[in-house]
C-alpha positions in Angstrom: -31.9 45.7 46.5 -34.6 44.2 43.6 -32.4 44.6 40.8 -29.2 42.7 41.8 -30.8 40.0 42.6 -32.3 39.7 39.3 -29.0 40.6 37.5 -27.9 37.0 39.7 -31.1 35.6 38.3 -30.7 36.6 35.0 -26.6 35.2 35.6 -28.0 32.3 36.5 -30.1 31.7 34.0 -28.1 32.2 31.3 -25.2 29.6 32.6 -28.1 27.1 32.9 -29.7 27.4 29.5 -25.6 27.5 28.5 -24.9 23.9 29.9 -28.4 22.5 28.5 -27.0 19.7 26.7 -29.0 19.4 23.5 -30.4 15.3 22.5 -29.7 15.7 18.2 -26.6 17.3 16.5 -25.2 17.4 13.1 -22.1 16.9 12.2 -19.4 17.7 9.3 -16.3 15.0 9.6 -13.4 16.5 7.0 -10.3 13.5 6.6 -7.5 12.4 5.0 -6.0 9.4 5.5 -4.5 6.6 3.5 -6.4 3.5 2.6 -3.8 0.0 1.4 -3.5 -3.6 1.2 -5.4 -6.7 -0.6 -8.8 -8.3 0.5 -10.3 -10.6 -1.6 -12.6 -12.2 1.2 -9.4 -13.0 3.1 -6.6 -10.8 3.5 -6.3 -7.3 5.1 -7.7 -3.5 4.1 -7.1 -0.9 5.9 -7.5 3.3 5.8 -5.5 5.2 8.5 -6.4 8.7 8.9 -7.1 11.5 10.7 -9.3 15.1 11.0 -11.2 17.5 12.1 -15.6 16.4 13.4 -17.5 19.9 14.3 -20.5 19.9 15.5 -23.8 22.0 15.8 -26.9 21.7 17.9 -31.0 23.3 17.2 -30.1 25.0 19.8 -26.8 26.6 18.5 -24.3 25.4 20.2 -20.9 24.2 18.8 -17.8 21.8 19.3 -14.5 21.3 17.1 -12.9 17.5 18.0 -9.8 16.7 16.2 -10.0 13.3 15.3 -8.7 10.0 14.0 -10.3 8.1 11.3 -9.9 4.1 10.7 -11.6 1.4 8.8 -10.6 -2.5 8.7 -12.2 -5.4 8.6 -12.2 -8.9 9.7 -9.2 -11.3 8.6 -12.1 -13.2 6.3 -15.7 -10.5 5.9 -17.2 -9.5 3.0 -14.7 -6.5 1.3 -12.7 -6.9 -1.8 -9.9 -4.4 -2.6 -6.8 -4.0 -3.9 -4.6 -1.2 -3.7 -3.1 2.0 -2.2 -4.3 4.5 -2.2 -5.0 8.5 -0.7 -8.4 9.5 0.2 -9.6 13.3 1.6 -13.5 13.5 2.2 -16.3 14.8 3.7 -18.9 13.3 5.7 -22.5 14.4 7.0 -23.8 13.4 10.5 -27.4 13.5 11.5 -27.3 11.1 15.0 -30.7 11.7 17.7 -30.5 10.7 20.9 -27.5 12.5 22.3 -26.6 15.0 24.1 -23.2 15.1 23.4 -21.5 15.6 20.6 -18.4 13.0 21.9 -21.4 10.8 21.7 -20.7 10.1 18.1 -17.0 9.4 18.5 -16.8 5.5 18.8 -17.4 2.4 15.9 -19.6 2.4 13.3 -20.3 0.0 10.9 -19.6 1.0 6.9 -20.6 0.2 3.6 -18.0 2.0 0.7 -17.1 1.7 -2.1 -13.7 3.8 -3.7 -11.3 3.4 -6.9 -8.2 5.3 -8.1 -6.5 4.3 -11.7 -4.1 7.6 -10.7 -7.4 9.6 -9.2 -11.4 9.0 -8.3 -14.0 9.2 -6.4 -15.0 6.4 -3.8 -18.9 7.0 -1.2 -19.5 5.4 2.9 -22.5 4.9 4.3 -22.3 3.9 7.9 -24.2 3.6 11.1 -24.3 3.5 14.6 -26.6 2.3 16.7 -26.9 2.1 20.4 -29.8 2.5 23.2 -30.4 5.1 23.0 -28.2 6.3 20.3 -29.0 6.2 16.8 -26.4 8.1 14.5 -26.4 8.3 10.4 -23.1 9.5 7.4 -22.8 9.7 4.5 -19.3 10.5 3.0 -17.9 11.1 -0.3 -13.9 10.8 -0.9 -11.4 12.4 -3.3 -9.2 9.5 -4.0 -5.1 9.5 -5.8 -3.5 6.5 -6.0 -4.4 3.3 -7.7 -6.7 0.7 -6.1 -10.0 -0.1 -5.4 -12.4 -1.2 -2.3 -15.5 -2.9 -2.2 -17.4 -3.9 1.1 -18.5 -4.0 4.3 -16.3 -2.2 7.9 -15.9 -1.5 10.7 -14.7 2.7 10.8 -13.6 3.9 14.5 -14.1 8.2 15.3 -11.8 9.1 18.3 -10.2 12.1 19.8 -6.8 12.9 18.2 -4.5 13.2 21.5 -1.6 14.0 19.0 -3.3 16.9 18.4 -4.7 20.4 21.0 -8.6 20.7 20.4 -9.5 24.5 19.1 -11.4 26.9 21.2 -14.6 25.9 22.2 -16.9 28.6 20.7 
């Protein structure tokens, strides 16, 4: 009888440990999409893409999500951009005071620059602040097309409802 109670207690303890939510997550975001438009402080320049967000906690918990990534600034904002580029990139994100990796989804404010004449590169730094959360993201992209983009923007990372999520680890 004591062994059965011990086995049940151990099982419940393991279940509780797996349900633990970590206070920090490190994530990577692989994405691809297209940026296009004309904007010299006034105008419209947008990025629309899809990707996969993969996260791990210090306790070894893992999560993966298919996501959409969109960027668009207000029609009058600090941005100079012209052209059409296909961007493929990888971002690394560190997030503190988040109990769930889903908290990483949402709105970020970014400073970015990309340039391409047939081929090129780009970089994005993004921050998301919301009590008590703090997230920082740095991204490197490879660009194809013709254009440039330099400025401040707003980025939204959301679950991609059109793609099935992978099985949990």
